[in-house]
C-alpha positions in Angstrom: 62.1 -27.6 -24.7 63.3 -31.1 -26.7 66.4 -31.8 -27.7 67.4 -34.0 -30.4 70.6 -36.1 -30.9 71.7 -37.0 -34.0 74.5 -39.6 -34.7 75.8 -41.4 -37.6 76.3 -40.7 -41.7 73.5 -38.4 -43.0 72.7 -39.2 -47.1 69.4 -38.8 -49.0 67.8 -42.2 -46.8 68.9 -41.6 -43.5 67.5 -38.1 -44.2 64.1 -39.4 -44.5 64.6 -40.5 -41.0 65.5 -37.4 -39.7 62.9 -35.3 -40.9 61.0 -38.3 -39.1 62.2 -36.9 -35.9 62.6 -33.6 -35.9 58.3 -34.3 -36.9 57.7 -36.1 -33.8 59.7 -33.8 -31.8 58.0 -30.3 -33.0 54.2 -32.8 -32.9 54.6 -32.2 -28.8 55.2 -28.6 -29.8 58.2 -28.0 -26.8 59.1 -23.8 -26.0 62.4 -24.8 -28.2 64.0 -27.5 -31.1 67.6 -27.9 -30.2 69.2 -30.4 -32.7 73.0 -31.6 -32.3 73.9 -32.8 -34.8 78.3 -32.6 -33.6 78.2 -36.7 -34.4 77.0 -36.5 -37.1 79.1 -37.1 -40.5 78.0 -36.3 -44.3 79.0 -38.9 -46.3 78.4 -37.1 -48.5 77.3 -33.7 -51.0 73.7 -35.2 -51.2 73.8 -35.5 -47.3 74.5 -31.9 -46.5 71.7 -31.0 -49.0 68.6 -33.4 -47.4 70.2 -32.3 -44.0 69.0 -28.4 -44.8 66.0 -29.7 -46.7 64.7 -31.4 -43.2 65.3 -28.7 -41.5 64.8 -25.3 -43.1 61.4 -26.8 -44.5 60.5 -27.4 -40.5 61.6 -23.8 -39.4 58.3 -22.7 -39.9 56.8 -23.7 -37.5 55.0 -21.3 -35.6 56.5 -21.1 -31.5 58.9 -23.2 -31.8 62.2 -21.5 -32.9 65.1 -24.8 -34.2 68.9 -23.9 -33.2 71.0 -26.4 -35.2 74.6 -27.2 -31.8 76.8 -28.5 -33.0 76.6 -28.4 -36.5 80.6 -27.9 -38.2 82.0 -24.7 -40.8 81.3 -25.5 -43.6 78.6 -27.8 -42.6 76.5 -24.0 -41.4 78.4 -21.9 -43.8 76.5 -24.4 -46.5 73.1 -24.2 -45.0 73.0 -21.0 -44.1 73.4 -20.3 -48.1 69.8 -22.0 -48.7 67.3 -18.5 -48.8 64.5 -21.4 -46.9 67.5 -21.1 -43.6 68.0 -17.8 -43.5 66.2 -17.6 -40.0 68.0 -21.1 -38.5 69.7 -20.0 -35.0 72.8 -21.9 -34.4 75.3 -23.1 -31.6 78.4 -24.5 -30.9 77.3 -26.2 -27.5 74.4 -27.7 -27.7 74.3 -28.1 -23.2 74.9 -24.0 -23.6 72.5 -22.8 -26.1 69.9 -25.6 -23.2 71.1 -23.5 -20.5 70.9 -20.3 -21.9 67.1 -21.1 -23.4 65.9 -21.9 -19.7 67.3 -18.8 -18.6 64.3 -16.5 -21.0 60.8 -16.6 -19.7 58.9 -19.0 -20.9 56.0 -17.7 -23.3 52.7 -18.2 -22.6 50.6 -21.5 -23.9 47.2 -22.8 -23.2 46.9 -26.6 -24.4 43.0 -28.2 -23.8 42.3 -32.0 -25.1 38.1 -32.1 -26.8 35.7 -34.4 -27.7 35.2 -34.4 -31.9 31.5 -32.6 -30.1 29.7 -29.5 -31.8 30.0 -28.3 -28.3 34.1 -28.4 -28.2 33.3 -25.1 -31.0 31.9 -23.2 -28.2 34.5 -24.5 -26.3 37.6 -23.6 -28.0 35.7 -20.1 -28.1 35.9 -19.0 -25.6 39.5 -20.4 -24.9 40.7 -18.5 -27.6 38.6 -15.2 -26.7 39.4 -15.3 -22.7 43.6 -16.5 -23.6 43.2 -13.2 -26.2 42.1 -10.6 -23.4 44.8 -11.8 -21.3 47.4 -11.5 -23.7 46.2 -7.9 -24.1 45.3 -9.0 -27.6 42.2 -8.4 -28.2 42.2 -6.9 -31.8 42.4 -10.2 -32.5 39.9 -11.7 -30.2 37.5 -12.3 -34.2 39.9 -13.4 -36.7 41.1 -15.7 -33.9 38.3 -17.3 -32.4 36.4 -17.6 -35.7 39.8 -19.5 -37.8 40.0 -21.4 -33.8 36.3 -22.8 -34.6 37.2 -23.5 -38.2 39.9 -25.9 -37.2 37.9 -27.6 -34.6 34.7 -27.8 -37.0 37.4 -30.1 -39.5 38.3 -32.3 -36.8 34.2 -33.2 -35.7 33.0 -33.1 -39.4 35.6 -35.0 -40.9 38.6 -36.7 -38.6 36.0 -37.9 -35.7 38.8 -38.1 -32.9 40.1 -36.3 -30.6 41.8 -33.9 -30.7 44.0 -31.3 -29.0 44.0 -28.3 -29.4 47.0 -25.8 -28.1 47.4 -21.5 -28.3 50.6 -19.6 -27.6 52.2 -16.0 -27.6 56.1 -14.8 -28.6 56.6 -12.2 -29.6 53.5 -10.7 -30.6 51.7 -13.8 -32.7 49.3 -15.7 -31.5 49.6 -19.6 -32.7 46.9 -21.9 -32.6 47.2 -25.5 -34.1 45.2 -28.7 -33.5 46.5 -32.5 -33.5 43.7 -35.4 -34.4 43.9 -38.5 -34.5 43.5 -38.4 -38.7 45.9 -39.1 -41.3 44.1 -37.8 -44.0 45.9 -34.3 -45.6 43.3 -30.4 -45.6 43.7 -29.1 -48.9 42.2 -25.0 -48.8 40.7 -26.4 -52.5 38.9 -29.8 -51.1 34.8 -29.0 -51.0 34.8 -31.6 -48.2 36.3 -28.9 -46.4 35.3 -26.2 -47.0 31.5 -27.4 -47.5 28.3 -26.6 -46.1 28.3 -26.3 -41.9 31.5 -24.6 -42.3 34.2 -21.9 -44.4 36.3 -24.7 -45.0 40.8 -24.3 -44.3 40.6 -22.1 -48.0 39.2 -19.3 -44.9 41.9 -20.1 -42.5 44.5 -19.1 -45.2 42.9 -16.2 -45.8 42.5 -14.5 -42.6 46.1 -15.7 -41.1 49.3 -14.7 -41.9 50.6 -18.8 -41.9 49.4 -22.1 -41.6 50.4 -25.2 -42.5 50.2 -29.1 -41.8 52.8 -31.1 -40.6 51.8 -35.0 -40.7 52.8 -37.3 -37.9 53.4 -40.9 -37.9 49.4 -41.3 -35.4 47.9 -37.9 -37.4 48.3 -34.4 -38.1 49.1 -31.2 -37.0 46.8 -28.5 -38.4 48.9 -24.6 -37.5 47.9 -21.4 -38.0 49.5 -18.4 -37.0 48.2 -14.7 -36.6 50.1 -11.4 -36.2 47.6 -7.8 -36.8 44.6 -7.8 -36.6 
């Protein structure tokens, strides 16, 4: 689990710094992210909007529930009123929330480092097949292996960097992500990402329940989530 303790005055400028810090925390893909805002002061109404934007924009990161700790009633009510923040969890005390989270069983997760070579696609297909069967999600093998292959193949073809592939299961949903060292942001309609040799991220978008890209200082994380078969 990751705990991000924030203190100081929050405004639109410091909100950008907070967003970068949250992205760094999410990029390592902890099982849960606790954001302690007990010592945060809202400098102006725009500061509250900045906090809402930062937390709500990142709460859809798969398999990493975000818990906002120590928010006063006014701050919590204002954030809860934002439609995109409806699924955010709150806790009055971060230490108590951390202790409770530690009592929960840790979701199964597999993480491997792969070189940017064509054989990485075969390795990841085998890994995903074995994991889905072990987790009683054999119904997802065909789709999950296809999506995983495309994620890895895009790094091999375009990023040319060592990558970190993560596979996890939470609440019946299988999440996959690939972190690489390229800051080029992929788009489903980019011809370079749907050229011969791969169906590209347009296929990833069509086959998954959700997908996205998380930019970080040293590259990016492309993530996907699969629910029903």
